[in-house]
matplotlib code that plots the C-alpha trace (Angstrom):
import matplotlib.pyplot as plt

x = [96.3, 98.0, 98.4, 98.6, 100.0, 99.9, 102.0, 102.4, 105.7, 106.3, 103.0, 100.5, 97.3, 94.4, 91.4, 89.1, 91.1, 88.9, 91.3, 92.2, 90.1, 91.8, 90.2, 91.1, 89.1, 91.2, 94.4, 96.2, 94.5, 94.8, 93.9, 94.5, 92.1, 92.5, 89.1, 90.3, 94.0, 95.5, 99.0, 99.2, 98.8, 102.1, 104.9, 106.1, 103.6, 104.5, 102.4, 103.8, 102.1, 103.1, 101.9, 103.2, 105.6, 107.2, 107.0, 106.6, 107.1, 106.1, 107.0, 105.9, 105.7, 102.7, 103.4, 100.9, 101.2, 99.4, 98.2]
y = [101.6, 98.4, 95.1, 91.7, 88.5, 85.1, 82.2, 78.5, 76.9, 79.9, 79.5, 82.3, 81.6, 83.1, 84.8, 82.2, 79.2, 76.2, 75.2, 78.6, 81.6, 85.0, 87.9, 91.4, 93.2, 96.3, 97.7, 96.1, 92.7, 90.0, 86.3, 83.0, 80.3, 76.6, 74.9, 71.4, 70.9, 68.1, 66.9, 69.0, 72.1, 71.3, 73.7, 77.3, 80.2, 83.8, 86.9, 90.1, 93.4, 96.4, 100.0, 103.5, 103.0, 99.9, 96.1, 93.8, 90.0, 87.3, 83.7, 80.7, 76.9, 74.7, 71.2, 68.4, 66.2, 62.9, 61.4]
z = [88.6, 89.5, 87.7, 89.5, 87.9, 89.5, 88.3, 89.2, 88.2, 85.9, 84.0, 84.2, 86.1, 84.1, 85.7, 84.1, 85.4, 86.4, 89.2, 90.7, 91.8, 91.7, 93.6, 94.7, 97.4, 97.2, 95.7, 98.6, 99.0, 96.4, 96.8, 95.1, 96.1, 95.2, 95.7, 96.0, 96.4, 94.2, 93.6, 90.4, 92.6, 94.4, 93.5, 93.4, 93.2, 92.5, 92.7, 91.0, 91.8, 89.7, 90.4, 90.0, 93.0, 91.5, 91.6, 94.5, 94.1, 96.6, 96.0, 98.0, 97.8, 98.3, 99.6, 100.1, 103.1, 102.9, 106.2]

ax = plt.figure().add_subplot(projection="3d")
ax.plot(x, y, z, "-o")
ax.set_aspect("equal")
plt.show()
């Protein structure tokens, strides 16, 4: 069994978040979907996956470019 934790600017994103949708289609595929991207969504996101083999962490930044 694995656990997945998503954070935005070090704050946990909950599964019942109104702004973010979390989904997992398998033990190896996990998604964060932002329906409408707003300025408050800008920043650093981290996903932490922990299972019997250890922990994997991926961090990325979301930037908004206004045209």
